[in-house]
FIMAR-471873 format. One record per residue (C-alpha): residue number from 1; y, x negated, z negated. Coordinates in steps of 0.1 Angstrom, whole numbers, plus 5000, padded with zeros to 4 digits. Layout:
N
+-----+------+------+------+
! pos !   py !   px !   pz !
+-----+------+------+------+
! NUM !    Y !    X !    Z !
...
+-----+------+------+------+
END
This chain:
174
+-----+------+------+------+
! pos !   py !   px !   pz !
+-----+------+------+------+
!   1 ! 5000 ! 5000 ! 5000 !
!   2 ! 5032 ! 4984 ! 5012 !
!   3 ! 5055 ! 5002 ! 4988 !
!   4 ! 5039 ! 4985 ! 4957 !
!   5 ! 5052 ! 4951 ! 4968 !
!   6 ! 5087 ! 4962 ! 4955 !
!   7 ! 5075 ! 4967 ! 4919 !
!   8 ! 5089 ! 4944 ! 4893 !
!   9 ! 5067 ! 4916 ! 4880 !
!  10 ! 5082 ! 4919 ! 4845 !
!  11 ! 5084 ! 4955 ! 4833 !
!  12 ! 5099 ! 4946 ! 4798 !
!  13 ! 5133 ! 4960 ! 4792 !
!  14 ! 5162 ! 4939 ! 4779 !
!  15 ! 5166 ! 4940 ! 4741 !
!  16 ! 5201 ! 4940 ! 4727 !
!  17 ! 5188 ! 4921 ! 4697 !
!  18 ! 5176 ! 4889 ! 4715 !
!  19 ! 5205 ! 4866 ! 4720 !
!  20 ! 5223 ! 4836 ! 4706 !
!  21 ! 5259 ! 4826 ! 4713 !
!  22 ! 5276 ! 4792 ! 4709 !
!  23 ! 5311 ! 4778 ! 4713 !
!  24 ! 5316 ! 4741 ! 4709 !
!  25 ! 5347 ! 4745 ! 4688 !
!  26 ! 5333 ! 4771 ! 4664 !
!  27 ! 5303 ! 4757 ! 4646 !
!  28 ! 5306 ! 4781 ! 4616 !
!  29 ! 5314 ! 4812 ! 4637 !
!  30 ! 5283 ! 4806 ! 4658 !
!  31 ! 5260 ! 4812 ! 4629 !
!  32 ! 5275 ! 4846 ! 4620 !
!  33 ! 5278 ! 4862 ! 4655 !
!  34 ! 5266 ! 4898 ! 4655 !
!  35 ! 5277 ! 4912 ! 4688 !
!  36 ! 5286 ! 4898 ! 4722 !
!  37 ! 5296 ! 4917 ! 4753 !
!  38 ! 5285 ! 4901 ! 4786 !
!  39 ! 5316 ! 4905 ! 4807 !
!  40 ! 5316 ! 4924 ! 4840 !
!  41 ! 5333 ! 4915 ! 4872 !
!  42 ! 5358 ! 4932 ! 4894 !
!  43 ! 5375 ! 4925 ! 4927 !
!  44 ! 5400 ! 4941 ! 4950 !
!  45 ! 5386 ! 4945 ! 4985 !
!  46 ! 5407 ! 4932 ! 5014 !
!  47 ! 5411 ! 4957 ! 5042 !
!  48 ! 5403 ! 4945 ! 5077 !
!  49 ! 5421 ! 4967 ! 5103 !
!  50 ! 5401 ! 4982 ! 5131 !
!  51 ! 5412 ! 5007 ! 5158 !
!  52 ! 5393 ! 5035 ! 5139 !
!  53 ! 5391 ! 5028 ! 5102 !
!  54 ! 5398 ! 4999 ! 5079 !
!  55 ! 5367 ! 4980 ! 5069 !
!  56 ! 5363 ! 4962 ! 5037 !
!  57 ! 5344 ! 4929 ! 5042 !
!  58 ! 5356 ! 4906 ! 5014 !
!  59 ! 5381 ! 4902 ! 4986 !
!  60 ! 5407 ! 4877 ! 4979 !
!  61 ! 5398 ! 4869 ! 4943 !
!  62 ! 5372 ! 4877 ! 4917 !
!  63 ! 5383 ! 4888 ! 4882 !
!  64 ! 5361 ! 4882 ! 4852 !
!  65 ! 5365 ! 4907 ! 4823 !
!  66 ! 5373 ! 4893 ! 4789 !
!  67 ! 5346 ! 4879 ! 4766 !
!  68 ! 5345 ! 4895 ! 4731 !
!  69 ! 5323 ! 4884 ! 4702 !
!  70 ! 5321 ! 4900 ! 4668 !
!  71 ! 5310 ! 4880 ! 4637 !
!  72 ! 5305 ! 4885 ! 4600 !
!  73 ! 5332 ! 4867 ! 4581 !
!  74 ! 5318 ! 4842 ! 4556 !
!  75 ! 5329 ! 4843 ! 4520 !
!  76 ! 5351 ! 4812 ! 4524 !
!  77 ! 5367 ! 4826 ! 4556 !
!  78 ! 5358 ! 4793 ! 4572 !
!  79 ! 5347 ! 4809 ! 4605 !
!  80 ! 5378 ! 4831 ! 4606 !
!  81 ! 5400 ! 4802 ! 4600 !
!  82 ! 5383 ! 4781 ! 4627 !
!  83 ! 5397 ! 4806 ! 4652 !
!  84 ! 5430 ! 4810 ! 4635 !
!  85 ! 5435 ! 4772 ! 4635 !
!  86 ! 5426 ! 4771 ! 4672 !
!  87 ! 5450 ! 4798 ! 4681 !
!  88 ! 5479 ! 4785 ! 4660 !
!  89 ! 5474 ! 4750 ! 4675 !
!  90 ! 5476 ! 4764 ! 4710 !
!  91 ! 5504 ! 4788 ! 4706 !
!  92 ! 5528 ! 4783 ! 4678 !
!  93 ! 5521 ! 4754 ! 4655 !
!  94 ! 5545 ! 4750 ! 4625 !
!  95 ! 5536 ! 4713 ! 4621 !
!  96 ! 5528 ! 4685 ! 4644 !
!  97 ! 5494 ! 4681 ! 4627 !
!  98 ! 5483 ! 4716 ! 4637 !
!  99 ! 5486 ! 4707 ! 4674 !
! 100 ! 5474 ! 4671 ! 4668 !
! 101 ! 5442 ! 4684 ! 4652 !
! 102 ! 5435 ! 4706 ! 4683 !
! 103 ! 5441 ! 4680 ! 4710 !
! 104 ! 5412 ! 4658 ! 4720 !
! 105 ! 5413 ! 4622 ! 4732 !
! 106 ! 5414 ! 4630 ! 4769 !
! 107 ! 5450 ! 4641 ! 4772 !
! 108 ! 5472 ! 4670 ! 4763 !
! 109 ! 5450 ! 4698 ! 4776 !
! 110 ! 5418 ! 4684 ! 4761 !
! 111 ! 5408 ! 4705 ! 4731 !
! 112 ! 5428 ! 4736 ! 4740 !
! 113 ! 5398 ! 4751 ! 4757 !
! 114 ! 5361 ! 4749 ! 4750 !
! 115 ! 5329 ! 4758 ! 4768 !
! 116 ! 5305 ! 4784 ! 4754 !
! 117 ! 5271 ! 4798 ! 4761 !
! 118 ! 5252 ! 4830 ! 4757 !
! 119 ! 5215 ! 4827 ! 4757 !
! 120 ! 5195 ! 4859 ! 4764 !
! 121 ! 5159 ! 4859 ! 4749 !
! 122 ! 5128 ! 4874 ! 4763 !
! 123 ! 5109 ! 4901 ! 4745 !
! 124 ! 5089 ! 4873 ! 4729 !
! 125 ! 5121 ! 4856 ! 4717 !
! 126 ! 5120 ! 4828 ! 4741 !
! 127 ! 5152 ! 4816 ! 4760 !
! 128 ! 5153 ! 4834 ! 4793 !
! 129 ! 5188 ! 4832 ! 4809 !
! 130 ! 5218 ! 4812 ! 4798 !
! 131 ! 5253 ! 4822 ! 4807 !
! 132 ! 5278 ! 4793 ! 4806 !
! 133 ! 5314 ! 4801 ! 4801 !
! 134 ! 5339 ! 4775 ! 4813 !
! 135 ! 5372 ! 4768 ! 4795 !
! 136 ! 5373 ! 4796 ! 4769 !
! 137 ! 5406 ! 4802 ! 4752 !
! 138 ! 5410 ! 4827 ! 4724 !
! 139 ! 5439 ! 4852 ! 4727 !
! 140 ! 5431 ! 4880 ! 4702 !
! 141 ! 5416 ! 4880 ! 4667 !
! 142 ! 5412 ! 4913 ! 4648 !
! 143 ! 5424 ! 4920 ! 4613 !
! 144 ! 5403 ! 4914 ! 4582 !
! 145 ! 5403 ! 4945 ! 4561 !
! 146 ! 5398 ! 4946 ! 4523 !
! 147 ! 5390 ! 4980 ! 4508 !
! 148 ! 5380 ! 4989 ! 4473 !
! 149 ! 5373 ! 5026 ! 4481 !
! 150 ! 5339 ! 5020 ! 4497 !
! 151 ! 5309 ! 5029 ! 4475 !
! 152 ! 5286 ! 5003 ! 4491 !
! 153 ! 5293 ! 4968 ! 4502 !
! 154 ! 5300 ! 4967 ! 4539 !
! 155 ! 5304 ! 4931 ! 4549 !
! 156 ! 5336 ! 4922 ! 4568 !
! 157 ! 5335 ! 4917 ! 4605 !
! 158 ! 5360 ! 4904 ! 4629 !
! 159 ! 5362 ! 4902 ! 4667 !
! 160 ! 5377 ! 4874 ! 4688 !
! 161 ! 5385 ! 4879 ! 4725 !
! 162 ! 5386 ! 4851 ! 4751 !
! 163 ! 5399 ! 4844 ! 4785 !
! 164 ! 5380 ! 4819 ! 4806 !
! 165 ! 5378 ! 4805 ! 4841 !
! 166 ! 5344 ! 4818 ! 4851 !
! 167 ! 5308 ! 4820 ! 4840 !
! 168 ! 5275 ! 4810 ! 4856 !
! 169 ! 5239 ! 4821 ! 4849 !
! 170 ! 5209 ! 4798 ! 4848 !
! 171 ! 5173 ! 4809 ! 4842 !
! 172 ! 5157 ! 4788 ! 4815 !
! 173 ! 5123 ! 4772 ! 4822 !
! 174 ! 5095 ! 4788 ! 4802 !
+-----+------+------+------+
END
């Protein structure tokens, strides 16, 4: 039967629980990541004029949606402050040391961005596909709320949102 040749070889569905996320500049945050949204893509098609109707054959640039990660805030706020320090160093340092601590040894733009990776696991918890994000830069960090009216302890989470140049996907070898 010819139609059976189109059946998938792996019928396991993707689990939202099997992932790990890493950013070079955020060693403490990496451990506490609870949620990652794999960004989508969008493009504006370019119209090619024909005598009858415009055709859309390509687009002029590809836009990557923002990358957002959520994480549990640790008791010392070390992971939250990793991101705060990175953002302050980029945008509005109040002392030369804040910018100096951010900059690497390879020039004034080294250290402002960092690469990151999202590894998706198989149903057996083996690495399957790795998404590599090039030149992440944080631009939004949510508030941390303290609330004494909750009856149970609900541990604090925060979300950081990044811009980046692009991402690539690579299948991991079994």
